[in-house]
C-alpha angles and dihedrals in degrees: 000000000000117000122235089251093057092048092052090048091054093050090048091052091053093049092052092051095053100043094079092054094054091050096046124133116278091231088076093053097100093046092051091048093053091049090051093053093048090049090052093050092048090051091053092048091050091049093049093048091048092051093049092047091049091051091046091049090047091051091045089047092050091045090050091047090052092049091047090047090053089047092228119170122231091255096051093049093081091052091050092051091051090050091052090052092050091050091050091050091050091050090050091050092051091050092050093047092049089055096045100034111116117242119240110258112249093234091063088064093065121098116265128218107230100174119128091253092052093047092051092047092048091050092052094049093047094046091058098042132074109232093190091071105096103180117059091186095064099038113016094156093049090050097050102029104019096120099033092104092047092048095056107026089104094045118126093242099036109128088002102075112079112297100295128053109205142149092281090053090054095050091046090051091053092049093048090049091053091049090050091052089050094050096045099040110026103033094056095102099018127133135211116016091359090068098060092040090056091046091048090054093047090049090054092052088059094058091101088062095053107124125227096239095056091048092052091045091053092045093052091049091052093046092051090052085060092052097274137279123257092225095061102023104041090092092058111095093213095056123078128174092222089065093054118092132186090220091064095041101049098061090052092046092053097038101046101033107018092234111162101215112169091344140021127229120205143135123258142169114282113233096201133059130314082032116188119112128327136188109258132204116197141155118310131234130256139192097271117072093247134020091230089068088072087066097059129087112295090223093061117117097250093051093048090049090052093050090050089048091054093046094049092053091050091051090062087068091065096265127144123249091254092051090047093052090049091051091049092052093049093053096042095046093049093049088049091051093053092049098046099038100036111020094042103050110162104259128157093212122034113238117257092197135262138225116240136164118269092238091067091067090062090055103036104038104023095143091064095050090223091149093055092043093054092049092048096050094046095039093142093054121083103242127175134181088263094055111122118240131176118238120192095209120351093188091059091050091050092051092047089050091051092051092048092049090058097045125104115255093236092059093047090047090055092047093053092046092049093050093056095041091052091051093052100038098099091055101046130086124310096267091057091044092051092055091049091048092053092055087047090055092049093047099046097029094231132142101225143003126258115277116274095251090056095046093049094045090050092047094050090047090053091048098047108014095150093051094051096044096047093045091050092049091049094048100033110045091179088073093061116102107246124235090245091054091049090052090049092052090044088058091051089049092051092049090052093048090053092052092047092053091049090050091050092047092051096046104103092188092066114085118245093245094050091045093055091045094051094045090051093049094046092048091054095042116118134196128225110207112200132329111330112262092234089061092052092050094048106092091189096050096096093044090057094039094054097034091118098040115103108185119200113223101174100059111022096200090068089067089074089068094041093050093055091046088056094045091052088061089054091051091051093048090053090060090063136052114297136187111257095248092050091050090051092051093049090051093046094047108032122186117290096261093064122099114255115247123176089218123025133189123226110198093192091056093032085223138127112225121205127187119228092235091071089068098052136093093042091295085124128021126160089212095065125080117291093240092066095049092048091049092052115027093018091059091048090053091046091054090054090048092053091051090046090056090055092048092049093047091054090048090052093047090053090052094044107039094193093062127083126224120243112282104274103120113057093005092068093050096040102039112019099069091042097043099040094032092227115190120246104198094175095036092261135066119202113250092227091057090050090049092049090052092051091049090050094051093045092049091050091052091049094048092047090054091046095053090049090053092046093050091049090052090053089050090054090043097243105192099229094043092049090048092055104029104017097092087085093058120099119181088341094306127110115249112243131213119262112264088009098073092123090071116079123210093275095047092045089055090052092046095052093041091055091047088063084075100048109129148151120217142150113262091237091055093048087064093047100043096087088059096044104037099018093235134089122261111276092242091058091046089051092054093046091052093049094046100043108031096072099190089066091061093040092059089061093043092249121152116247116255116239089228092071102089099136101101094115093044091051 
């Protein structure tokens, strides 16, 4: 140990050593300061280096310890290091992929319907749509119908069927093809009604071989039965124009051929007690497809085509071009005069018809011989001057009668002759057919006619629809609508009726009395789906049905006369008491002059009638999702329901004079074009096309509401809904279509509904279609649906367009 003395000595030594530094000259101050700073920096660097070395040594020591612990040799250490690096890289890759890996869309987690029916339906929907379109709001038609043209541009009837190829054209083609296979393959050795149907078809196929002489011979015979025509009979010494009268010719024209010159005679439902059927007198037909075409500019393409059509027919009777043009002008100008001066009387409110006594026709419209014509057509019915008949507009008939009474006999003689020639043109020799075909091309803007097999099958089906349908159902049981399918459709019908009644109940603009009447009628309304089973089972039904039909198989043109003779018997039978099944069949298959509707309403039966053929070709299938069946068959039923409401409202207004019918007269003319902004390419839009558009939009709105109600019932597990529609539920979720999983039940309904209006048509025909087919072009209907039925846009999160202001009207 050091002694205190030594310690003190040491301290003293130190003190002595440092005293000179403290007392150093100030001139050395800066130098000492610099040395001090350098010394400080050096100390920091040494400390940092020491710390790093210590950490490095610690890591190396730990690393060495691990290697020693694993007992790895010097050679295996490099392999271990490489393995560690690979593992770290894999971990890094997994982390990056987990961050960037896309999540599975929620819609792919829903159950998918993989049945054959669902796969076929999905294929059809996808083949018409354009999947590359991402935004339904900007391009709904491109999304749903973008490949429709591409899908059918090679089709056998594309650009040959009318002027617009659409979904209805496709389903009709498939049905006609099936009928053709049935006629050509299964009616070969048939008996009974099948024999004359087969012969009728074979006779039609021979039309191309009809010679000119036989056609002229038949035409002359027909014209002479009408009193003669100055062009072919003037050379005969026994025939004189001054002996010919329109009053004698018209009854024969209507009675033998069913040609509605100046007026049309038919049978319709009576809207007043005692109800039943009543003889009806309405506007007649003319050469142009629609009377409104006589109001457009004479230089328009369709008018010029019609004038050429008239002239070409007249040339066949050995007349010069100048004479033919003069004839064409006479006929066209007279038809135009009747339309403008008689059919367009200035009236604030269009007539809804009135019931008068038959005797008044003899007094008020004597020049048209309507009285004699009615008695001739219904010769087996006991008619008196006090018999009630329905007249669409008596004032129009009076004006037409006045015009006829002041017209030269030569002009009237030409008009009568033209009306019968035009009716027979498609069934005469090739030169007549070619002229008719050319006007067909000009009207529909197509390049060629349908193939002969299609034309003849369609013609035979129009002539004998009941015979073909019943025979097919009897021989092909697969075509019959099953009991399960009928129950399914009945449920759709009941859902729609419920929605209709709610709409009526909520409509404040409908009077209380009318509202109760309509709700009661709709609640009691039934639906007949397909031909009654008792008719199919009755092997003698067709024999009795066609007992008065005498088809002509040698010369096909004579069937025109025979068909009308047969249909007259049906009209007369409808005026009397009929068995229920016969009445159903007459309603389901009306006479050939009636417009085809997939579902029709009979006010006397208070029943909707639906043909079996609507449910074929995968248009309906109980094994596909409910949304698709509602969008297709449901909408067809809804359209019939909307028209039924209008019929019933008129019936009520006739019973209760103080009430007013639902707004379908002036409302359509005053509000539809303004509200829906419908185009008027020729300055006029036919009222029936406007009405059809309003029915279509209203039906869509009703069906959209009905599918929403049905889906909600399924969600709450309503027993009846689950029994009919629940087979497409899996764990409480709706099954979706393969490759269409992104669309929920509501969007799938919208998608399929809009595809009903996929089409391809020439621009010129789109303008003409309302005058030819009495409905708007499908493209325009599509746009009106999208713009005015707001729930369709809402399902795709699209903003509502300000143009859609038709909620009250719909």
